[in-house]
PLY file of the C-alpha trace (Angstrom):
ply
format ascii 1.0
element vertex 287
property float x
property float y
property float z
element edge 286
property int vertex1
property int vertex2
end_header
11.42 0.48 23.55
14.21 -0.79 25.82
14.56 -4.55 26.00
16.27 -6.33 28.86
19.19 -8.62 28.11
16.89 -11.57 28.79
14.30 -10.27 26.30
16.98 -9.76 23.66
18.26 -13.27 24.22
14.70 -14.62 23.94
14.29 -12.95 20.54
17.40 -14.72 19.28
16.34 -18.05 20.78
12.93 -17.74 19.13
14.58 -17.09 15.76
16.91 -20.13 15.99
14.51 -22.88 14.79
13.42 -20.71 11.85
17.02 -20.02 10.89
17.68 -23.76 11.01
14.55 -24.49 8.97
15.19 -21.96 6.21
18.99 -21.95 6.01
20.02 -22.89 2.47
16.48 -22.42 1.16
15.13 -19.65 -1.06
12.69 -16.88 -0.20
11.36 -14.65 -2.99
10.28 -11.16 -1.90
8.24 -8.82 -4.07
9.27 -5.33 -2.99
7.09 -2.35 -3.78
4.52 0.08 -2.44
5.15 2.50 0.40
7.99 0.34 1.74
9.90 1.28 -1.39
9.15 5.02 -1.22
9.62 5.77 2.49
13.31 6.10 3.45
12.67 4.69 6.93
10.76 1.65 5.67
13.25 1.11 2.86
16.06 0.97 5.42
14.13 -1.63 7.44
13.46 -3.81 4.37
17.08 -3.63 3.24
18.37 -4.61 6.69
15.90 -7.51 6.83
17.11 -8.78 3.45
20.76 -8.57 4.46
20.14 -10.30 7.79
18.29 -13.18 6.13
21.19 -13.60 3.72
23.73 -13.57 6.56
21.93 -16.42 8.36
22.09 -18.55 5.23
18.76 -17.88 3.53
18.87 -17.28 -0.22
16.88 -14.08 -0.80
15.64 -13.08 -4.25
14.09 -9.63 -4.59
11.61 -8.82 -7.37
10.72 -5.14 -7.48
8.13 -2.84 -8.95
8.45 0.86 -9.66
5.03 2.22 -10.55
5.36 5.63 -8.87
8.75 6.24 -10.52
7.35 5.30 -13.94
4.38 7.65 -13.44
6.74 10.45 -12.41
8.86 10.14 -15.56
5.77 9.91 -17.79
4.44 13.08 -16.17
7.72 14.87 -16.85
7.49 14.08 -20.57
3.87 15.16 -20.65
2.33 11.70 -20.92
-0.61 10.70 -18.77
-0.52 7.36 -16.95
-3.43 5.16 -17.93
-4.60 2.01 -16.18
-6.89 -0.72 -17.44
-8.28 -3.13 -14.81
-5.39 -2.26 -12.52
-2.68 -2.79 -15.16
-0.70 0.07 -16.67
-1.64 0.52 -20.33
1.74 0.27 -22.08
2.18 1.69 -25.56
5.59 1.86 -27.28
6.58 5.15 -25.64
5.48 3.97 -22.21
7.37 0.69 -22.69
10.56 2.66 -23.34
10.03 4.52 -20.06
9.18 1.30 -18.19
12.37 -0.37 -19.37
14.50 2.70 -18.66
13.09 3.24 -15.16
12.74 -0.36 -13.96
15.88 -1.88 -15.46
17.92 1.28 -14.99
17.17 3.77 -12.25
15.10 1.72 -9.80
17.05 -1.52 -10.13
20.48 0.05 -9.85
19.42 2.32 -6.98
18.29 -0.73 -5.00
21.54 -2.53 -5.78
23.51 0.51 -4.62
21.51 0.84 -1.39
21.92 -2.84 -0.54
25.63 -2.81 -1.26
26.20 0.35 0.79
24.34 -1.29 3.69
26.79 -4.19 3.69
25.00 -6.61 1.38
26.21 -8.07 -1.89
23.52 -7.41 -4.50
23.49 -7.79 -8.24
20.90 -6.28 -10.57
19.12 -8.35 -13.19
16.16 -7.79 -15.48
13.92 -10.34 -17.13
15.75 -9.83 -20.43
19.11 -10.99 -19.01
19.88 -14.49 -20.22
16.32 -14.79 -21.52
15.19 -15.15 -17.91
11.57 -14.07 -18.47
9.72 -14.77 -21.70
6.18 -13.61 -22.31
3.35 -13.16 -24.78
0.94 -10.25 -25.09
-1.71 -10.18 -22.36
-5.19 -10.76 -23.71
-8.38 -10.69 -21.69
-11.97 -10.34 -22.96
-10.81 -8.44 -26.04
-9.43 -5.56 -23.95
-6.27 -3.84 -25.21
-3.55 -3.49 -22.56
-0.78 -2.57 -24.98
2.63 -4.11 -24.29
1.62 -5.85 -21.08
2.77 -9.45 -21.05
1.95 -12.81 -19.52
4.99 -14.89 -18.58
5.11 -18.23 -20.40
8.63 -19.31 -19.45
11.14 -18.61 -16.69
14.78 -19.66 -17.00
16.08 -19.48 -13.41
19.72 -20.18 -14.32
20.86 -16.50 -14.22
19.28 -16.16 -10.77
20.83 -19.40 -9.53
24.23 -18.32 -10.84
23.95 -15.08 -8.85
22.91 -16.96 -5.70
25.71 -19.51 -6.10
28.18 -16.62 -6.39
26.99 -15.21 -3.05
24.85 -12.37 -4.41
21.34 -11.20 -3.62
19.60 -10.98 -7.03
17.50 -7.84 -7.53
15.16 -8.39 -10.48
13.15 -5.93 -12.56
10.13 -7.28 -14.38
10.61 -6.63 -18.09
10.29 -9.74 -20.28
11.34 -10.76 -23.77
8.45 -11.19 -26.19
7.94 -14.67 -27.62
5.21 -13.64 -30.06
6.73 -10.37 -31.26
10.08 -8.55 -31.37
9.32 -6.42 -28.35
9.74 -6.29 -24.61
6.76 -6.64 -22.30
5.82 -4.92 -19.06
5.08 -7.59 -16.43
3.11 -7.19 -13.20
5.68 -7.54 -10.41
3.46 -9.70 -8.15
2.88 -12.16 -10.97
6.56 -12.19 -11.92
7.58 -12.86 -8.31
5.24 -15.86 -8.15
6.51 -17.28 -11.46
10.13 -16.82 -10.36
9.43 -18.44 -6.98
7.90 -21.46 -8.73
10.85 -21.77 -11.12
13.33 -21.59 -8.23
11.30 -24.06 -6.11
11.39 -21.46 -3.36
10.27 -22.19 0.18
8.37 -18.92 0.57
6.87 -16.15 -1.53
6.38 -12.79 0.20
4.43 -9.91 -1.34
4.94 -6.58 0.42
1.85 -4.38 0.06
0.30 -1.26 1.56
-2.40 -3.13 3.50
-2.43 -5.44 6.52
-3.40 -8.34 4.26
-6.84 -9.68 3.35
-9.46 -7.92 5.48
-12.98 -9.26 5.94
-14.04 -5.63 6.32
-11.79 -3.41 4.20
-12.46 -0.48 6.54
-11.41 -2.36 9.67
-7.82 -3.60 9.97
-8.83 -5.66 12.99
-10.69 -8.03 10.63
-7.49 -9.40 9.14
-7.79 -12.97 7.85
-4.49 -14.50 8.88
-4.76 -17.81 6.98
-6.41 -18.66 3.67
-6.46 -22.03 1.95
-6.80 -21.99 -1.86
-10.18 -23.70 -1.49
-11.42 -20.66 0.50
-10.65 -18.20 -2.29
-13.73 -18.65 -4.54
-16.04 -18.12 -1.55
-14.17 -15.02 -0.40
-14.34 -13.62 -3.95
-18.10 -14.28 -4.13
-18.53 -12.49 -0.80
-16.54 -9.50 -2.09
-13.89 -9.95 0.61
-11.22 -10.52 -2.03
-11.80 -7.78 -4.59
-10.07 -5.10 -6.65
-6.29 -5.03 -6.48
-6.21 -7.89 -3.99
-7.50 -10.37 -6.60
-4.29 -10.64 -8.68
-2.18 -10.82 -5.50
-4.23 -13.71 -4.11
-4.36 -15.42 -7.50
-0.59 -15.46 -7.89
-0.16 -16.66 -4.28
-2.62 -19.49 -4.93
-0.78 -20.43 -8.12
2.52 -20.47 -6.23
1.17 -22.74 -3.48
-0.50 -25.07 -5.96
2.81 -25.34 -7.81
4.76 -26.44 -4.75
5.65 -23.30 -2.75
5.09 -24.16 0.91
3.78 -20.76 2.00
2.86 -17.47 0.33
2.42 -14.33 2.40
0.83 -10.93 1.83
2.54 -8.60 4.31
2.08 -4.96 5.25
5.23 -3.23 4.05
4.31 -0.22 6.17
5.28 -2.18 9.28
9.04 -1.90 9.89
10.81 -5.28 9.75
7.64 -7.10 8.70
9.80 -9.59 6.77
11.80 -10.60 9.84
8.67 -10.80 11.98
7.14 -13.21 9.47
10.16 -15.36 8.67
12.06 -15.53 11.98
9.46 -15.25 14.75
6.47 -17.08 16.20
4.26 -14.04 15.68
3.51 -14.12 11.99
1.69 -11.18 10.45
-0.35 -10.48 7.35
-2.24 -13.14 5.42
-0.72 -16.54 4.73
-1.86 -18.72 1.81
-0.92 -22.35 2.39
0 1
1 2
2 3
3 4
4 5
5 6
6 7
7 8
8 9
9 10
10 11
11 12
12 13
13 14
14 15
15 16
16 17
17 18
18 19
19 20
20 21
21 22
22 23
23 24
24 25
25 26
26 27
27 28
28 29
29 30
30 31
31 32
32 33
33 34
34 35
35 36
36 37
37 38
38 39
39 40
40 41
41 42
42 43
43 44
44 45
45 46
46 47
47 48
48 49
49 50
50 51
51 52
52 53
53 54
54 55
55 56
56 57
57 58
58 59
59 60
60 61
61 62
62 63
63 64
64 65
65 66
66 67
67 68
68 69
69 70
70 71
71 72
72 73
73 74
74 75
75 76
76 77
77 78
78 79
79 80
80 81
81 82
82 83
83 84
84 85
85 86
86 87
87 88
88 89
89 90
90 91
91 92
92 93
93 94
94 95
95 96
96 97
97 98
98 99
99 100
100 101
101 102
102 103
103 104
104 105
105 106
106 107
107 108
108 109
109 110
110 111
111 112
112 113
113 114
114 115
115 116
116 117
117 118
118 119
119 120
120 121
121 122
122 123
123 124
124 125
125 126
126 127
127 128
128 129
129 130
130 131
131 132
132 133
133 134
134 135
135 136
136 137
137 138
138 139
139 140
140 141
141 142
142 143
143 144
144 145
145 146
146 147
147 148
148 149
149 150
150 151
151 152
152 153
153 154
154 155
155 156
156 157
157 158
158 159
159 160
160 161
161 162
162 163
163 164
164 165
165 166
166 167
167 168
168 169
169 170
170 171
171 172
172 173
173 174
174 175
175 176
176 177
177 178
178 179
179 180
180 181
181 182
182 183
183 184
184 185
185 186
186 187
187 188
188 189
189 190
190 191
191 192
192 193
193 194
194 195
195 196
196 197
197 198
198 199
199 200
200 201
201 202
202 203
203 204
204 205
205 206
206 207
207 208
208 209
209 210
210 211
211 212
212 213
213 214
214 215
215 216
216 217
217 218
218 219
219 220
220 221
221 222
222 223
223 224
224 225
225 226
226 227
227 228
228 229
229 230
230 231
231 232
232 233
233 234
234 235
235 236
236 237
237 238
238 239
239 240
240 241
241 242
242 243
243 244
244 245
245 246
246 247
247 248
248 249
249 250
250 251
251 252
252 253
253 254
254 255
255 256
256 257
257 258
258 259
259 260
260 261
261 262
262 263
263 264
264 265
265 266
266 267
267 268
268 269
269 270
270 271
271 272
272 273
273 274
274 275
275 276
276 277
277 278
278 279
279 280
280 281
281 282
282 283
283 284
284 285
285 286
């Protein structure tokens, strides 16, 4: 698509009030799904992050790595097992989770961002005791070494931001109730980190348009949801399955002071910029 000079200027003019509004403020982005696997989409996400940083927005990236963990487990002959959408994490799986998330995935993202002209630094929840958790318990079901965050110390993240870096965070936490590390859901970790940082926005990149009234029809996107709408949408089955924990952590973030939480389609190139710096807005916003 070829834009005229006037159209290009209009794009920049439209972005100006958003740059002014968010400059100096913090946006937490949970990065995962197809946007992390596809080279083209990954390039778009990385450029969005760098551009936001260059216009004065403090960007914090919290990442997953489920496909990479599954790949390594397969190579060592171990089957991935999920319980209610969470990866069952025994001792051997926890070793792989920590190795893949804190090592390979985290450092690859740091390398990609730095090579693209950004200034990124890799952190994991164990660094400086940033994330502390206890074993996840729910209806007597055993999830293994899956944790619930009980405390976030944002000082290592703030130190990175104050030094001009883009923090890239992997979601492994220090156990408070046992001498172990815990595997933490990345969406949940992103929300907890956003709350601790008093961020302006929380953005969850997913592989869907957002919350759909009809899951088979992307034209039924619900663009805005208030926390009071959530119980009704759950009863109607509109919010179901894997969307439940995403909505729940967005609601928690908003109720704890985050101005806006967004569920965006990471399959759309530059979805972050479209949401943050344009009038358009995409995905589902919880406010």
